[in-house]
C-alpha positions as CSV (number, residue, x, y, z in Angstrom):
1,M,0.0,0.0,0.0
2,N,1.5,3.3,-1.0
3,D,1.1,6.7,0.7
4,Q,-1.6,8.0,-1.6
5,E,-3.8,4.9,-0.9
6,L,-3.3,5.3,2.8
7,Q,-4.1,9.0,2.8
8,G,-7.2,8.3,0.7
9,M,-8.4,5.7,3.3
10,L,-7.7,8.1,6.2
11,M,-9.6,11.0,4.5
12,S,-12.6,8.8,4.1
13,V,-12.6,7.9,7.8
14,L,-11.7,11.1,9.5
15,P,-14.2,13.9,9.9
16,T,-13.7,17.2,8.1
17,P,-12.6,20.4,10.0
18,T,-16.0,21.9,9.3
19,Y,-17.6,18.9,11.0
20,L,-15.3,19.1,14.0
21,F,-15.9,22.9,14.4
22,G,-19.7,22.3,14.3
23,A,-19.5,19.4,16.8
24,I,-17.5,21.5,19.2
25,L,-19.7,24.6,18.7
26,F,-23.0,22.8,19.2
27,G,-21.5,20.9,22.2
28,I,-20.6,24.2,23.9
29,I,-24.0,25.6,23.2
30,G,-25.6,22.4,24.6
31,F,-23.5,22.7,27.7
32,V,-24.5,26.3,28.3
33,A,-28.2,25.4,27.7
34,Y,-27.9,22.5,30.2
35,R,-26.3,24.7,32.8
36,F,-29.0,27.4,32.3
37,G,-31.8,24.8,32.4
38,K,-30.4,23.3,35.6
39,K,-29.9,26.6,37.3
40,T,-33.4,27.9,36.4
41,E,-35.1,24.6,36.9
42,R,-36.3,24.4,33.3
43,N,-36.4,20.7,32.4
44,K,-37.0,21.1,28.7
45,T,-34.1,23.4,28.3
46,K,-31.9,21.2,30.4
47,W,-32.7,18.0,28.4
48,L,-32.4,19.8,25.0
49,G,-28.9,20.8,26.2
50,V,-28.1,17.2,26.9
51,V,-29.4,16.1,23.5
52,M,-27.4,18.9,21.8
53,M,-24.2,17.7,23.5
54,L,-24.7,14.1,22.5
55,Y,-26.2,14.2,19.0
56,P,-22.9,14.7,17.1
57,Y,-22.0,11.1,18.0
58,V,-25.2,9.8,16.2
59,T,-24.9,11.8,13.0
60,G,-21.8,10.1,11.8
61,S,-19.7,12.2,9.5
62,D,-22.5,13.9,7.6
63,T,-21.8,17.6,8.0
64,R,-25.0,18.9,6.6
65,L,-27.1,16.7,9.0
66,L,-24.9,17.9,11.9
67,Y,-25.6,21.6,11.1
68,A,-29.3,21.0,10.3
69,V,-30.1,19.2,13.6
70,G,-27.9,21.7,15.5
71,I,-29.8,24.7,14.1
72,I,-33.2,23.1,14.9
73,L,-32.1,22.3,18.4
74,C,-30.8,25.9,18.9
75,V,-34.2,27.2,17.7
76,A,-36.0,24.8,20.1
77,I,-33.8,26.0,23.0
78,Y,-34.5,29.6,22.1
79,F,-38.2,29.1,22.3
80,Y,-38.2,26.9,25.4
81,R,-35.9,29.2,27.5
82,H,-38.9,31.2,28.9
83,E,-41.2,28.3,29.9
């Protein structure tokens, strides 16, 4: 196996930098939402924060799905923060 074949295999397995940035960003937003929900005793916000921290592990390496679900969860947290 030459270097080009090895690099091609690694690139098909490793996530892109855009995916990593999104996973970290949405994980931080989820952590902040979890802390806010816990502090203010808002269960929906708290559990949405937990889901937001964990969903990148389920999406695989599909960047578009990561961002679509992340934006939907951010909108849900925004609307549930006052309940």
